[in-house]
C-alpha positions in Angstrom: 37.4 93.8 32.0 37.7 90.3 30.7 34.5 88.4 30.1 34.5 84.6 30.4 32.3 82.8 27.9 31.3 79.2 28.5 31.0 77.2 25.3 27.5 75.9 24.7 27.0 72.2 24.8 25.4 71.0 21.5 21.8 69.9 22.1 20.0 66.8 20.8 17.3 68.8 19.1 16.5 69.1 15.5 19.8 70.7 14.7 21.8 67.6 15.6 23.4 66.2 12.4 22.2 62.7 11.4 24.4 60.0 12.9 26.0 62.3 15.5 26.3 61.1 19.1 23.6 62.5 21.4 24.8 65.4 23.6 25.6 64.9 27.2 23.3 66.1 29.8 24.8 68.5 32.4 26.9 66.6 34.9 27.3 63.5 32.7 30.8 62.2 32.0 31.7 61.0 28.5 30.8 57.3 28.0 28.1 57.2 30.6 24.4 56.4 29.9 21.8 58.9 30.7 19.3 57.7 33.3 16.3 58.1 31.0 17.8 55.6 28.4 16.9 52.0 29.3 19.5 49.2 28.6 18.4 46.8 25.8 16.3 44.0 27.1 17.9 40.6 27.1 16.5 38.3 24.4 15.0 35.0 25.4 16.9 31.9 24.3 15.9 29.8 21.3 14.5 27.0 23.5 12.3 29.4 25.5 11.0 31.1 22.3 10.0 27.8 20.7 9.0 25.7 23.7 5.3 25.6 22.6 6.2 24.3 19.1 8.6 21.7 20.6 5.8 20.4 22.8 3.4 20.1 19.8 5.9 18.6 17.4 5.6 15.0 18.6 1.8 15.2 18.4 1.9 16.6 14.9 4.3 13.8 13.8 2.2 11.1 15.3 -1.0 12.5 13.6 0.8 12.7 10.3 2.1 9.2 10.6 -1.3 7.9 11.6 -3.0 9.5 8.6 -0.3 8.2 6.2 -0.5 4.7 7.5 -4.3 4.7 7.1 -3.9 5.8 3.4 -1.3 3.0 2.9 -3.7 0.5 4.5 -6.6 1.6 2.4 -4.7 1.2 -0.9 -2.5 -1.7 -0.1 -4.7 -4.1 1.9 -7.3 -5.0 -0.8 -4.6 -5.8 -3.3 -2.7 -9.1 -3.1 -3.3 -12.4 -1.3 -2.2 -11.8 2.4 -5.2 -13.0 4.5 -5.5 -16.8 4.7 -9.1 -17.7 5.6 -8.9 -21.5 5.3 -6.2 -24.1 5.1 -6.8 -27.8 4.1 -5.0 -30.7 2.6 -5.2 -31.6 -1.1 -8.5 -33.4 -1.7 -10.4 -31.5 1.0 -12.8 -28.6 0.3 -11.7 -25.1 1.4 -14.2 -22.4 2.0 -13.4 -18.9 0.6 -15.6 -15.9 1.6 -14.8 -12.3 1.1 -16.4 -9.0 0.0 -15.6 -7.2 -3.3 -16.9 -4.2 -5.2 -18.9 -5.3 -8.2 -18.9 -3.1 -11.3 -21.8 -4.9 -12.8 -20.1 -6.1 -16.0 -21.8 -9.5 -16.0 -24.6 -8.9 -13.6 -25.9 -5.3 -14.1 -28.2 -5.3 -11.1 -25.1 -5.7 -8.8 -23.4 -2.6 -10.3 -21.6 -0.4 -7.8 -22.4 -2.5 -4.8 -20.4 -4.6 -2.3 -21.0 -8.3 -2.8 -20.1 -11.2 -0.6 -18.5 -14.0 -2.7 -18.6 -17.5 -1.2 -17.1 -20.5 -2.9 -15.8 -23.9 -2.0 -12.6 -25.1 -3.8 -11.1 -28.5 -3.7 -7.7 -29.2 -5.2 -8.2 -32.7 -6.6 -4.8 -33.1 -8.2 -1.5 -31.6 -9.2 1.2 -33.2 -11.4 4.1 -32.2 -13.6 3.4 -32.5 -17.3 5.8 -32.8 -20.3 3.8 -30.6 -22.7 0.8 -28.2 -22.6 -2.4 -29.4 -24.4 -3.6 -27.2 -27.3 -5.9 -24.4 -26.1 -9.5 -24.1 -27.2 -8.6 -21.0 -29.1 -5.3 -19.8 -30.5 -2.0 -21.6 -31.3 -0.4 -24.3 -29.1 2.0 -23.0 -26.4 5.3 -24.7 -25.6 7.0 -24.9 -22.2 9.8 -22.3 -22.2 13.4 -23.6 -21.7 14.4 -23.6 -18.1 10.9 -24.1 -16.8 8.5 -27.0 -16.0 4.8 -27.0 -16.1 2.3 -28.3 -13.6 -1.4 -29.2 -14.2 -3.6 -28.2 -11.2 -7.1 -29.7 -11.1 -9.7 -27.9 -9.0 -13.4 -28.7 -8.2 -15.6 -25.7 -7.4 -19.0 -25.3 -5.8 -20.8 -22.0 -5.6 -24.1 -20.3 -6.3 -24.7 -19.6 -10.0 -23.6 -16.1 -11.1 -20.8 -16.0 -8.6 -18.1 -13.7 -9.9 -14.9 -15.5 -10.8 -12.9 -12.7 -12.3 -9.3 -12.1 -11.1 -9.0 -15.8 -10.2 -5.5 -16.8 -9.1 -4.3 -20.4 -8.6 -0.7 -20.2 -7.3 1.9 -22.8 -6.5 4.2 -22.1 -3.6 7.6 -23.7 -3.1 9.2 -24.9 0.1 11.3 -21.7 0.1 8.2 -19.5 -0.3 8.6 -18.7 -4.0 5.2 -18.2 -5.6 4.4 -19.2 -9.2 1.4 -18.3 -11.3 0.2 -15.1 -9.6 -1.0 -13.8 -12.9 -4.7 -14.3 -13.6 -3.7 -15.7 -17.0 -2.4 -19.2 -17.1 0.4 -20.8 -19.1 -2.0 -21.5 -22.0 -3.1 -17.9 -22.2 -6.5 -18.4 -20.6 -7.7 -15.2 -19.0 -9.7 -16.9 -16.2 -8.3 -19.8 -14.3 -11.5 -20.6 -12.4 -13.9 -20.8 -15.4 -14.4 -23.6 -17.8 -12.9 -23.0 -21.3 -16.4 -22.7 -22.9 -17.8 -20.3 -20.2 -19.3 -17.0 -21.4 -18.3 -14.1 -19.1 -16.7 -14.3 -15.7 -19.6 -15.7 -13.5 -20.4 -19.3 -12.6 -23.1 -21.0 -14.7 -23.6 -24.2 -12.7 -23.6 -25.0 -9.0 -20.5 -27.2 -9.4 -17.8 -27.5 -12.1 -14.2 -28.6 -12.6 -11.2 -26.8 -14.2 -7.6 -27.6 -15.1 -5.0 -24.9 -15.2 -1.3 -24.9 -16.0 1.4 -23.1 -14.0 5.1 -22.7 -14.9 7.8 -23.1 -12.2 11.5 -23.6 -11.8 12.7 -27.1 -12.4 14.3 -27.4 -9.0 11.4 -25.9 -7.0 9.7 -28.3 -4.5 6.0 -27.3 -4.6 4.4 -27.6 -1.2 1.2 -25.5 -1.4 -1.6 -24.4 -3.8 -3.2 -21.1 -3.0 -6.4 -19.8 -4.5 -7.9 -16.3 -4.4 -9.6 -13.6 -6.4 -7.1 -10.6 -6.3 -7.1 -10.4 -2.5 -6.9 -10.0 0.3 -8.5 -13.4 1.2 -7.2 -16.7 0.0 -7.3 -20.4 0.8 -4.4 -22.9 1.0 -4.2 -26.6 0.1 -1.1 -28.3 1.5 0.5 -31.0 -0.6 1.4 -34.3 1.1 
């Protein structure tokens, strides 16, 4: 008698070698997927996965730009003359008012406080000179080659002990070029708004006159005189 032996189908138990294909269930054809094995889920597209961040991105950019612009304003605005508060003709008084932070170098009781500085300035004259007068201290200064010098005369009126540090008396040409933005004039004086014999950087009298010298290009047509104290406020005197 012949006995038929049906080959056993390898199972998927612990005896299945690593990496071997899983055994077929009874009645399954090679290449088919068992009903208990789910097909891989379709991944969502990149746009759907990141839709929330795409919506929030413009808001984040706007917030960052706003914070950055505020920092730029906070550091840039107080520095430089870019806020004209009065404009007059030469010979007329201009009123300059602006707050500044006082460190108390000349007036200790104002140390570390915000102070309102108010001053009236009248440009009484401006003319080109051939040479610079000798300074009160130091050696005489000559006019550099390729430059001309202007003498600017200003009359001031302010309360005594008004801070005059960082004074700028600037000449502006018709093309907009500015001359003399440094607080030191052509003679080497460190304060343009104080008299040569003044002690410290505060006014001593209710009214006083100064002369300051500014270098410019020989072919520059000067049309304005600007006066300020480091910024941002300044006044303008237009030349006739």
